[in-house]
N, C-alpha and C positions, 0 to 999 in steps of 0.2 A: 504494500500500500504506500502511496505517496505521503509525504510529510506535510504538515501545516506549519507555516511560519507566522508568528505573531510578533509584529514590529510595533514598538511604542516610540512615539516622538520624544517622550520624557519618562523618567522613572516614576514620576507622579501619576502616570496613567495606570500603574500596576493594580490599584484597587479595582478598577473596571475590568482590566484584562485578566485578572486572576480567575474570575468565574468562567471566562472564555476558555482559558487553558484547562481548567478542571473539567469542563464539559467535553472538550476535545479528548483529553486523556481518558475520561470515563467511557468514551466510545471506542477506545483502543487506538486512537490516532496519535502517532508520534508528533511531538511539538517541539519546535525551537522558538525561543523568545529572545528578542534583542531590543536594545534601545538604539535607534538610529534616527537622527534628525534630518529632515529634508533641508533645513536651513543651516544648521551648524556642522553637519557632516554630509554635505551633498554628494561628495565622491563615494563615501561609504554606502549611501542609499543606492546610488547608481550601480556600484559594484555588486551589492547584494542582489538587486533585481536582475541584473544582467546574468548572474550565475545561478539564480534560484532554481530554474528547471533542471539544469545540469546537476545541481546539488540534491536532487530528489524531492523537491517540493512540488505539490500539486495545486496549492492555493496559498495566497498571502492575505493575512488580516493585518490591517494597518490602523492603529489607534492614535489619534492626535487631536489636540484642542486648539483653540484660537484660530490662527490662519489655516491650520490643518491641511497643509499641502502634501503630507507624507504619502497618503494613498495614491494621489495623482502622480507624484514623482516616481513611485514604484511602478505604477501601471504604465507609465510612459516608456519603461525600459524592459517590459516583459510581456509575453503573451499569456501568462498564467492569469487566472481570475484573481482579482484583488477586491477585497471586501473592506470598506472603510467603516470605522467606528468613530463617529464624532464624540469628542469628550467634552463634558460640561466644564466650563471654566468659570472663574469668579466674575468675569466681566459681563458677558452677554448670555449666560446660562446655557452655553453650547450652541446657540443659534448660529453664531459666526462659524463654528466648526462644521455644523450641519451643512450650511450653504457652501462652504469651501469644499467639502467632500462630495456633495451631490452634484454640483454644477461643473461637470467635467466637459471639455470640448469633444466634439465628434471625433471618434477614432481612439479615444482614451477612456474606456468605460471603467467606472468604479461602482460596484454594488454597494449601496450604503444602507446601514441599519439605523435604528433609532439612536438618539443621543444616549450615550452610556449603554448601548445595546450589545454588550459583550456576549451574552448567552445566545442571542439570535445570530450573531456573527459566527459563533462556533457551530450552530446547527446548520446554517447555510453552507459553511465550509464543508461540513460532513456530508451534506446532501450532494455537493459538487463531487467530492471524492467517492461517494457511493455510486456514482454513475458507472464506475469501473470496478466496484468491489461489492459483490453480493452479500458478503458477511456483514459489512458495514450497513448496507441497505436494510438488512434484517434487524439490526440493532436500532435503526431509526424507526422502523415500523413498530417495534416494541415500545420505543420511547413515546411515539404518538398514541399508541394504545393506552399506555399508562396515563398520559395527560388526559385522554378522553374519559377514562374510568374515574380519575380524580374529579373532573368537572361533574360527572353524573352523580358521584357520591355527595359532593357539595350541594348539588341541586336537591337531592333527596332530603338532606338536612334542612335546607331552607324551606322546602315544601312542608316538612313536619312542623317547623317553627311557625310558619304562616297558618297552618291548620289549628295550632294551639292558641292563636291570638284571638 
């Protein structure tokens, strides 16, 4: 199975990215995580993206706040799917990062999840990798079934509570 790369623009992104990494590992996906800045280490970002496919990665997740150019900078240098996680910052509550991540020019796509949406980034990455891995696809089906059962159980509890009012 191909690996997933989780790239953070700053180590302060780790609280959001931690859940993403845990979800990927829980699905049996090998993960590498790095801090690479699109602005402070642009050559490092370019080198990572240029070599990602050769180094066994199948998908890249990029988490960044504020100007949030990381996902786009990586996507410009690879044909691998890139998923952007806009990180909520103290200034504009992550709206700046969301817009920077989602507004990519034609030819440089970045799939973008919600602000601080690390878990969804992990699930989307797993779904991409599962296109060529039946075992992973089965794990995702089981995960979706478990989510469905959880909602049905919660609905039953609410129905019982409503009936007792």
